[in-house]
C-alpha positions in Angstrom: 4.4 -11.2 114.8 2.3 -8.9 116.9 1.7 -9.3 120.7 -1.6 -11.2 120.2 0.0 -13.7 117.9 2.9 -14.2 120.3 0.6 -14.7 123.3 -1.5 -17.2 121.3 1.7 -19.1 120.3 2.8 -19.2 123.9 -0.6 -20.6 125.0 -0.4 -23.3 122.3 3.1 -24.2 123.4 2.0 -24.4 127.1 -1.3 -26.2 126.6 -1.0 -28.1 123.3 -0.2 -31.7 122.9 2.3 -31.0 120.1 3.8 -28.0 118.3 1.1 -27.5 115.7 -1.9 -28.3 118.0 -4.6 -25.8 117.4 -7.7 -28.0 117.7 -7.7 -29.5 121.1 -10.1 -27.9 123.6 -7.4 -26.6 125.9 -5.8 -24.7 123.0 -9.1 -23.5 121.7 -9.9 -22.0 125.2 -6.5 -20.3 125.2 -7.0 -18.8 121.7 -10.6 -17.7 122.5 -9.3 -16.1 125.8 -6.8 -14.0 123.9 -9.4 -12.9 121.3 -11.8 -12.1 124.2 -9.2 -9.9 125.9 -8.6 -7.9 122.7 -12.3 -7.5 121.9 -13.0 -6.5 125.5 -10.5 -3.6 125.2 -12.1 -2.6 121.9 -15.6 -2.6 123.5 -14.4 -0.2 126.2 -13.7 2.5 123.7 -16.5 1.6 121.2 -19.6 1.0 123.3 -22.0 1.2 120.4 -20.2 -1.4 118.2 -23.0 -3.9 118.4 -21.6 -6.3 115.9 -18.4 -6.7 117.9 -20.6 -7.0 121.1 -22.4 -9.9 119.5 -19.1 -11.5 118.4 -17.8 -11.1 122.0 -20.9 -12.9 123.4 -20.5 -15.7 120.9 -16.8 -16.2 121.8 -17.5 -16.2 125.5 -20.2 -18.9 125.1 -17.9 -21.0 122.9 -15.2 -20.8 125.5 -17.7 -21.8 128.2 -18.8 -24.9 126.1 -15.1 -25.9 125.6 -14.5 -25.6 129.4 -17.6 -27.6 130.2 -16.4 -30.3 127.8 -12.9 -30.4 129.3 -14.3 -30.5 132.8 -16.5 -33.5 131.9 -13.9 -35.5 129.9 -10.5 -34.5 131.2 -10.7 -32.9 134.7 -6.9 -32.7 135.1 -6.5 -30.9 131.8 -9.4 -28.6 132.8 -7.6 -27.6 136.0 -4.3 -27.0 134.1 -6.0 -24.8 131.5 -7.9 -22.8 134.2 -4.7 -22.3 136.2 -2.6 -21.4 133.2 -5.0 -18.8 131.8 -6.0 -17.4 135.1 -9.7 -18.1 134.6 -12.1 -18.6 137.5 -11.3 -16.7 140.7 
């Protein structure tokens, strides 16, 4: 198990409703956040990798949509996710 998988597992344990929860919006935000961090590091050293750049933009917009949904439907869960992942300054 590499570090990304362990961080993802920790996020699922912290934000999921049950052990195998990977579909709820809070967990999806956590998984996308980990992928975004890895891809951001990749983009720092590979500036001309336009396919990864596009993938990064897609992931960021997906995360934004999940956060908007959470904010609209479950404000308490939204605050928990934002605080837990360190999003929004």
